[in-house]
C-alpha positions as CSV (number, residue, x, y, z in Angstrom):
1,M,80.0,96.3,105.1
2,A,83.8,95.6,105.3
3,V,85.6,97.0,108.3
4,S,89.0,98.6,107.7
5,Y,91.6,99.7,110.2
6,V,94.6,102.0,110.1
7,K,97.8,100.6,111.8
8,F,100.3,102.8,113.6
9,Q,104.0,102.1,113.6
10,R,106.9,104.0,115.0
11,G,110.5,103.6,114.1
12,S,113.7,105.1,112.7
13,Q,114.2,106.8,109.4
14,A,116.5,103.9,108.3
15,A,113.8,101.3,109.1
16,Y,111.1,103.3,107.2
17,D,113.5,103.7,104.2
18,K,113.8,99.9,104.0
19,L,110.1,99.6,103.3
20,T,110.6,100.9,99.8
21,V,112.1,98.3,97.5
22,R,113.2,99.0,93.9
23,D,114.1,96.6,91.1
24,A,117.2,96.9,88.9
25,S,115.5,99.5,86.7
26,N,114.7,101.6,89.8
27,N,111.0,100.9,89.6
28,I,109.2,100.7,92.9
29,I,108.1,97.1,93.5
30,K,107.2,97.6,97.2
31,K,106.3,100.7,99.2
32,P,105.0,101.6,102.7
33,D,101.4,100.3,103.4
34,D,98.8,103.0,102.5
35,N,96.7,102.0,105.6
36,T,99.5,102.5,108.1
37,L,100.5,105.7,110.0
38,Y,104.3,105.8,110.5
39,F,105.9,108.0,113.1
40,I,109.5,108.3,111.9
41,Y,112.2,109.8,114.1
42,P,116.0,110.4,113.7
43,E,118.2,108.0,115.5
44,G,118.5,108.8,119.2
45,N,115.6,111.3,119.4
46,D,112.0,110.0,119.4
47,G,110.4,113.3,120.3
48,V,111.2,114.9,116.9
49,G,110.1,113.4,113.6
50,R,107.7,113.1,110.8
51,L,104.3,111.5,110.4
52,Y,103.4,109.6,107.2
53,L,100.3,107.9,106.0
54,G,101.9,105.3,103.7
55,D,104.4,107.2,101.7
56,R,102.7,110.6,102.1
57,L,104.1,113.1,104.6
58,I,101.3,114.3,106.8
59,S,103.1,116.4,109.4
60,G,106.6,117.1,110.6
61,G,109.7,117.8,108.8
62,D,112.1,117.4,111.7
63,V,110.1,119.7,114.0
64,V,108.9,118.8,117.5
65,L,105.5,117.1,117.1
66,T,102.8,117.8,119.6
67,A,99.1,117.0,119.5
68,A,98.5,120.7,118.7
69,S,100.9,120.7,115.7
70,L,99.2,117.7,114.1
């Protein structure tokens, strides 16, 4: 049986936005990895943010995230 893992990365919204790459026709040619959790926070505030699995928003929306809110 193959073992798979989920990675966790944290960073700014600007860094996360750079993970999506589009061609000249605006088609997506690269997007965030589906097997990675991304904690994305606005510049200068790492206690507020959003949690994504790949490009799907799981929790957040610029609210303070706690273990209970996830």
